C-alpha positions, 0 to 999 in steps of 0.5 A: 602281612604288613606290606600287604595292609598298605596294598589293601587300603590302596585297593580299597580306595580304588574300589570305592572310588572306581578311579585310580586318579581320585584314589591317588589324590585321597591317599596323597600318593601318585597314580603310578604308585597306585598302579603299582600296588594294585598289580603287586596285590594281584600277584601276591593273591594270584587273582585279578581284582580290577578290570581296567578301562578308559572310563576307570576300573571296575571289580572282578568277581573276586575283587568284589569278594575281597572288597566285601570283607575289607569294607567290614574290616575298615568300617570297624576301624573307622568306628574304633577311632570315632570311639577313641576320639569320643573318649578324648572329647567326653572323658570316657574311661574306666577306673577300677579300684580295689579298697577295703570297706572301711577305707572306701567309706571314709577316705575314698568316697569323698575323692570319688564324688568330686572326681565323677562330678567332674568326670561324669562319663567315667565308669568306676568299679570297686572291689572291697577286700582286705589290703592282701586281697587288693594287692593280688587283684592288682597283680592279676590285672583285675583292678587298676589301682588300690587304696591301702595302708602302707606295707612292703610291696613288690618292686614293680608297684609304686606307693603314692602316700595319700595321708596319715591315719591314727589308731586309738581305743574307744568305748562308751562311758557306761562300760568303762564305769561298770569295768571299774566297779567290777575291778573295785569288787574284785579287789574288795573281795581279795584276800587282803581285804578279807578282814576290812569289815571286822572291828579292831580289837585291842592288842590285834593289829590288822593290815588292810588295803584302803578301798581307792577312792577313785579306781579310774585313777589307779586303772592305767590304760594298759590294765583298761586294755587288758581287763575289758573285753577288747575287740580287734579286727581278725588276725591277718589283717594288716591293721591287726598285725600293726596293733599286735606289734604295739602290744608286744612293744608295750608289753600289753596282754589282753585277757579277752579278745573279740575278733570282727572282720569289719571296722564298721561293726568294730565301731558299732559295737563300741558304741553299744557298749560291748567292750573296748575297740581298736579303731582309726581315730579319723573314723570316729571323730564325730562319735568322740565329739558327740560324747557316744564314745570315749577315747582311752588316753594311752600311756604311749600313743600308737604311731600314725600310719600312712595310706595311699594308692598302689599301682604299676606306673607301666599299666596306668591308663590315662583315666588312672592318671587323671584320678591320681592327679586329681587325688593329689 
């Protein structure tokens, strides 16, 4: 078949020009080589394709049938070549990215905005899913590249660090004040303070705990997390696993947990005073600066995490390579 393709190309040129000499010039080969190729093709197909005369060559009925089919094939090839050339000239391409909703909103979009401004003809599609689903989509070839928090990967994938992020805990000042008041009331109602309102009686020694002047000074970050309505991403999420490890390491045992599957909702719920939320500091910088929320100062800061692009270097398209280089 490979040799026949070469014969078909020669046949096609001869049929178009109606002259072996002109076909030879167009193909940059000798006339004898053209004639020999046509003869071999005719023998291979067991049909006479041309009627030869002093004026040139003319297609037989069988030759015309073959030419009609080859015309469609070679026209398609020419169209494909033109399309590829246009892609190169205009920067046309496709970029399929997998990313979580929060990383897309706070990290990816600024890069995409600048990239698209410079490459307006690139078609971009976004698949918003948790990290483990993004990895699966990459394995299935349904996306070209993923943006994830660093995690153990199969050897076939490469992780390109982009930037670090820092987890933190936030709430409103109102929620924190109410939490302090609640703990103060519970302490006042404790058995140790049961006789605190009784007058001193001669001969009777009362042991009481004084009411703290500032209970906030006595509520450690660990106690705030344990006693609050703690809002976290749901189980199975890589970010949640990271925080659970932090809790175990620092012997923090939350009492009440509200699980939410979206970082934006965690931030929204924290800003309306529903509790203490674990979020990414870089996502709430403006909220902290505008005093919409307060950040809980931790005794042991959560170690920073790295986010970056994951991809198979052997399957990267030129468009993906261009985007990765742009983000670097």
